[in-house]
C-alpha positions as CSV (number, residue, x, y, z in Angstrom):
1,M,-46.4,196.6,-286.6
2,S,-49.5,198.1,-288.2
3,T,-49.2,200.7,-291.1
4,A,-50.9,203.4,-288.8
5,G,-48.2,202.8,-286.1
6,I,-45.4,203.2,-288.8
7,A,-47.0,206.3,-290.2
8,G,-47.5,207.9,-286.7
9,T,-43.7,207.1,-285.9
10,A,-42.8,208.8,-289.4
11,D,-44.8,211.8,-288.7
12,A,-43.5,212.5,-285.2
13,P,-41.5,215.7,-284.9
14,R,-37.8,215.3,-284.7
15,L,-36.4,217.3,-281.9
16,G,-32.7,216.4,-282.5
17,Q,-30.1,216.0,-279.8
18,G,-30.6,219.6,-278.0
19,L,-28.0,221.3,-276.2
20,P,-26.3,219.6,-273.1
21,A,-26.7,221.0,-269.7
22,W,-23.1,222.2,-269.4
23,T,-23.8,224.9,-272.1
24,L,-26.1,226.6,-269.7
25,R,-23.4,226.6,-266.9
26,A,-21.0,228.0,-269.6
27,L,-23.4,230.9,-270.3
28,V,-23.7,231.5,-266.5
29,A,-19.7,231.6,-266.4
30,L,-19.6,233.8,-269.6
31,S,-22.2,236.4,-268.2
32,G,-20.5,236.2,-264.9
33,T,-17.3,237.1,-266.3
34,G,-19.0,240.2,-267.7
35,V,-20.4,241.2,-264.4
36,V,-16.8,241.1,-263.0
37,L,-15.3,243.0,-266.0
38,I,-17.7,245.9,-266.1
39,P,-17.0,247.1,-262.5
40,A,-13.4,246.4,-263.1
41,S,-13.4,248.7,-265.9
42,E,-14.2,251.6,-263.6
43,G,-11.5,251.0,-261.1
44,A,-13.1,248.3,-258.9
45,L,-10.8,245.5,-260.0
46,W,-9.9,244.0,-256.7
47,G,-13.3,244.5,-255.3
48,A,-14.9,242.8,-258.3
49,L,-12.4,239.9,-258.0
50,F,-12.6,239.3,-254.3
51,V,-16.4,240.0,-253.8
52,L,-18.0,238.5,-257.1
53,G,-15.4,236.0,-258.3
54,P,-15.9,233.3,-255.8
55,A,-19.6,233.9,-255.9
56,I,-19.8,233.5,-259.7
57,L,-17.7,230.3,-259.5
58,A,-20.3,229.0,-256.8
59,S,-23.0,230.0,-259.1
60,V,-21.6,227.9,-262.0
61,Y,-21.4,225.0,-259.6
62,A,-24.8,225.4,-257.9
63,P,-26.9,227.9,-260.0
64,A,-30.1,227.0,-258.1
65,S,-28.5,228.2,-254.7
66,P,-29.0,231.7,-253.2
67,V,-25.6,232.7,-254.6
68,P,-26.6,234.1,-257.8
69,S,-28.8,236.5,-255.8
70,A,-25.6,237.6,-253.9
71,V,-23.9,238.1,-257.2
72,V,-26.6,240.4,-258.5
73,I,-26.7,242.5,-255.2
74,G,-22.9,242.7,-255.2
75,A,-22.8,243.9,-258.6
76,A,-25.2,246.6,-258.1
77,V,-23.2,247.8,-254.9
78,L,-19.9,247.9,-256.8
79,V,-21.6,249.8,-259.6
80,A,-23.1,252.3,-257.3
81,L,-19.8,252.9,-255.5
82,T,-17.6,253.3,-258.7
83,G,-19.5,256.4,-260.2
84,D,-22.1,258.8,-259.6
85,D,-24.0,259.0,-263.1
86,P,-26.7,256.3,-263.0
87,L,-26.9,256.5,-266.8
88,R,-23.4,256.1,-267.5
89,P,-22.3,253.3,-270.1
90,A,-21.2,250.9,-267.4
91,V,-24.5,250.8,-265.7
92,L,-26.3,250.4,-269.2
93,A,-24.0,247.6,-270.0
94,M,-24.6,246.0,-266.6
95,I,-28.3,245.8,-267.1
96,P,-28.5,243.1,-269.8
97,V,-25.4,241.3,-268.5
98,V,-26.9,240.9,-265.1
99,H,-30.2,239.8,-266.4
100,L,-28.7,237.2,-268.5
101,F,-26.6,235.9,-265.7
102,H,-30.0,235.7,-263.5
103,V,-31.8,234.0,-266.4
104,S,-29.1,231.5,-267.1
105,C,-28.7,230.4,-263.6
106,G,-32.4,230.0,-263.4
107,L,-32.5,227.7,-266.4
108,A,-29.2,225.7,-265.3
109,G,-30.6,225.3,-261.8
110,V,-33.8,223.4,-263.1
111,L,-31.9,221.3,-265.7
112,P,-30.3,218.1,-264.6
113,S,-26.5,218.0,-265.0
114,R,-27.0,215.1,-267.6
115,G,-30.0,216.5,-269.4
116,R,-30.3,218.4,-272.7
117,V,-32.3,221.4,-273.6
118,H,-33.9,222.3,-277.1
119,L,-33.6,225.7,-278.5
120,R,-37.2,225.8,-279.1
121,A,-37.9,225.5,-275.4
122,L,-36.0,228.7,-274.7
123,R,-38.1,230.8,-277.1
124,G,-40.4,232.0,-274.4
125,T,-37.6,233.0,-272.0
126,A,-35.7,234.7,-275.0
127,V,-38.9,236.8,-275.8
128,R,-39.4,237.8,-272.1
129,F,-35.7,238.8,-271.9
130,V,-36.0,241.1,-275.0
131,V,-39.3,242.7,-273.6
132,V,-37.9,243.4,-270.1
133,Q,-34.7,244.8,-271.7
134,A,-36.9,247.1,-274.1
135,V,-39.0,248.3,-271.1
136,V,-35.9,249.0,-268.9
137,F,-34.0,250.9,-271.8
138,A,-37.0,252.8,-272.7
139,L,-37.4,253.9,-269.0
140,A,-33.7,254.9,-269.1
141,G,-34.3,256.9,-272.2
142,L,-37.1,258.8,-270.5
143,A,-35.0,259.4,-267.5
144,A,-32.0,260.8,-269.7
145,L,-34.6,263.3,-271.0
146,M,-35.5,264.5,-267.5
147,P,-34.2,267.9,-266.5
148,V,-31.0,267.8,-264.6
149,G,-31.7,271.2,-262.6
150,P,-34.1,271.4,-259.7
151,T,-37.3,269.3,-260.1
152,P,-40.4,271.2,-260.4
153,A,-42.8,270.8,-257.4
154,V,-45.6,269.7,-259.8
155,L,-43.5,266.9,-261.2
156,E,-42.6,265.7,-257.6
157,V,-46.2,265.7,-256.7
158,T,-47.2,263.8,-259.7
159,A,-44.4,261.2,-259.1
160,L,-45.5,260.8,-255.6
161,V,-49.1,260.3,-256.7
162,A,-48.0,257.7,-259.4
163,L,-45.9,255.7,-257.0
164,T,-48.8,255.7,-254.4
165,A,-51.1,254.4,-257.1
166,I,-48.5,251.7,-258.1
167,A,-48.3,250.6,-254.5
168,L,-52.1,250.3,-254.2
169,V,-52.3,248.2,-257.4
170,I,-49.6,245.9,-256.3
171,L,-51.2,245.7,-252.7
172,L,-54.7,244.8,-254.3
173,W,-53.2,242.4,-256.7
174,H,-51.3,240.6,-253.9
175,R,-54.6,240.5,-251.9
176,Q,-56.6,239.2,-254.7
177,R,-54.0,236.3,-255.2
178,R,-54.0,235.4,-251.7
179,D,-57.9,235.3,-251.5
180,H,-57.8,233.1,-254.7
181,S,-55.3,230.8,-253.3
182,H,-57.5,230.4,-250.1
183,T,-60.8,229.9,-251.9
184,G,-59.7,228.2,-255.0
185,A,-61.1,228.6,-258.5
186,G,-64.7,227.5,-257.6
187,G,-64.7,229.8,-254.7
188,R,-64.7,227.0,-252.2
189,G,-62.7,227.5,-249.0
190,D,-59.6,225.0,-248.7
191,G,-59.7,224.4,-244.9
192,G,-58.8,221.3,-243.1
193,G,-62.1,219.7,-243.6
194,A,-62.2,220.1,-247.5
195,T,-61.5,217.0,-249.4
196,M,-61.0,216.0,-252.9
197,D,-64.5,214.6,-253.1
198,S,-66.1,217.8,-251.6
199,W,-64.2,219.9,-254.1
200,G,-65.2,217.7,-257.1
201,E,-69.0,218.1,-256.4
202,G,-70.6,219.9,-259.4
203,N,-67.3,219.5,-261.4
204,P,-68.3,218.5,-264.9
205,H,-65.0,216.6,-265.2
206,R,-65.8,214.4,-262.3
207,P,-67.2,211.0,-263.2
208,G,-70.9,210.9,-262.4
209,S,-71.3,214.8,-262.2
């Protein structure tokens, strides 16, 4: 073996063993337990156990199935039925717990049962989790500062205009993405007659271009 090969091996980063796949499923079970306990603390004990319990067990077994979505919907329904205040502690506690359940199911669903995951690979997911929670709780703080009496007509009109503007932005964004997917990055149509050879014309990365 050459000296360069030995040096390259020595300089290679050591990633370690990583975490086994079952730790993500354990995180699904742990966060799912919180999803059950929070509604149960407000009196929905049997509803939480019978509605969410089996679905959470199924989510641990098959995190990539549609069952975790049913858990999220069921948790939202139970929390809505057990209280009137949308900013009470149970609701605020449920937000990060349900989000953690959703994220852990997504990660566990794409990792093979015998695979391993390194903590550095979860850095981006952790950052997005924190950002989403910060935005949600910032909006919850703004909602808590809103007056509890009759809403002024000006504020209602402003909110309606803002919602309409958001809906238009989302509609234009979806239309732009759809047009981009149909035309491709180079503006060519991807109809049935398009081939890889025709797409590659003028591509600087194509041999002979």
